[in-house]
Steps between C-alpha positions, in 0.01 A plus 500: 500500500412694814626867546739381774656230271525756220685742742746236597563403137546865407756539786697192395514622140621849626769353717617264229528776240696721748763235554816498283402311186848372425717201555863487378750224461832666435774283343840617623823402330829483693861403428555452879554138595233318700561554870729798454440814703335667200271196441401510862436871481272459194296229688457743794395777264241255344370407846463871611336599172245232538418615854479875403272424210279265698596208290426669166873501393685177455861489391648197321880515515725339237853499659841395384471628143244220407310759283829610334763768518420868580442587131274193476293624801469844344361343182261284687375795699436689176284213361321438825651163599648666806368804693802589711863413555798574720797646304858593554617838390614353176156344448334839559742658251354260235179687549657846533883502404538826710476295822848365435640851591442413870746214480803658344829375640641711783239779460328444831709443812271362771139428602424856613603642169299234328192575711519867412564438136202268473273735697576774256497303170264202527185702427664582158571129437153401614349739250715355209393143605134595528515625140610150400192346665635406843465631860800488747340401836824489700874566442745272674864502597683155505858590603814586314748351254871430579797357303595143575836412356776232494767761594483799739329809352512837672571754221369497140848405378472168695191401311609597146728196438236256608230347272179653629168315433218725371138402437465332166262676252539854628717677238489840667612361840784317318595818325490705831756273666721497189485880475665492840763263364397196697542155351129424485375154394134441422379203692163345607436475871478123475853484358672708763616213715634309203674817382669547840601139509666497164653850525284654228405771751682623817249762626123547535271751651201390703316548823655308784195291543530379135879436536428291808200304354674404178825430687702726274704632791668155528716602210444879485603522861575874513227758553558871429306681765403800291132492393462509118138564457160449685259226416160646453174358381129519539158342487311589185141438392320566181300828501202302392503281806583783737202697368270202570573531870272731686662835566402512864726194595797574271683720762468221756634244251796721414575578865498124589719420206759766569530404866571138408751608237682740735523230770637259234797740435583487882488120481714501182768713662511259797522198268775667304704555811454140590605387156825713515575363849466148369715566189772647728490189706564304178790702375350824342737808545349840504708799378404845626541780250662821633371845413749552207381165361131598523581819315669304223217250458253790467719688251533177285124440506415851353656382175241227467198736546531638154413152362149547629444877501299600207424131407352313789397812678516877432774739612225701661405201723869436572568861603187497712612188699847653543331819625303305763819329626679827524205651683504216758880509546500875561235473777 
């Protein structure tokens, strides 16, 4: 081998060893249906991550709950069958129960309050989740929850005689509604339409997009305009997988993901408005809640908080969140 050839070989070896010696296929679980805005957003994230990493990172997305429920996905992440997943706030609370505190009924009033509360509190939740072996790459907002009922509801007294569907299998949530003296009936989501049709239930709470897509509003054709609670969630990856990604490209990956997630919320709000307009055209009646009614709803909700304080999350955390909200409202 000539000195020239030796030099070229040495150069090739040096360049090769300097390049990132990694290649990742990240399996991502999602309960979002194929073709939904969240599914499209995940595909866009996958494409951008591939570009940013120079083709080193590939995402394989499993939409529509085909890899199981949120608890199933957490279990599969722990044993390495999945590396990442998109979760609702409830799903994230299966990892760290404290996250549920962000979704208490009538605690947060609007998006600006929610933004401030999340800015102040999410580092705490991320630390808890990290200790369980997961990294939160992006937090998301997905709209708000409203009451849909078979009779007009404006004040709490209007809802109390009605049979209210509550998520099956959540004993604390059921207790929280019953502590407020509502006629709460545990029911699986798949049984809601049948329950409305046969009179087993007369009220539900859900995001307008869900009420529209499942056609629940055809029977529960009254919507109370007050927002009950925000829908939050996030994209979570195992610490092991996140640590395998070179540190120098992680900020670019996170920035790209957050931008797509933020744009998705704008799209979600537009879709929600369109869904409400469509439901109104098909007979939905919306009932605005006056100031005295809002006060009553929030007073009622305070009774339910004690079901969770000291059990699901600490009083210290609850007081801290209340302090952040007070801080924002006094600005």
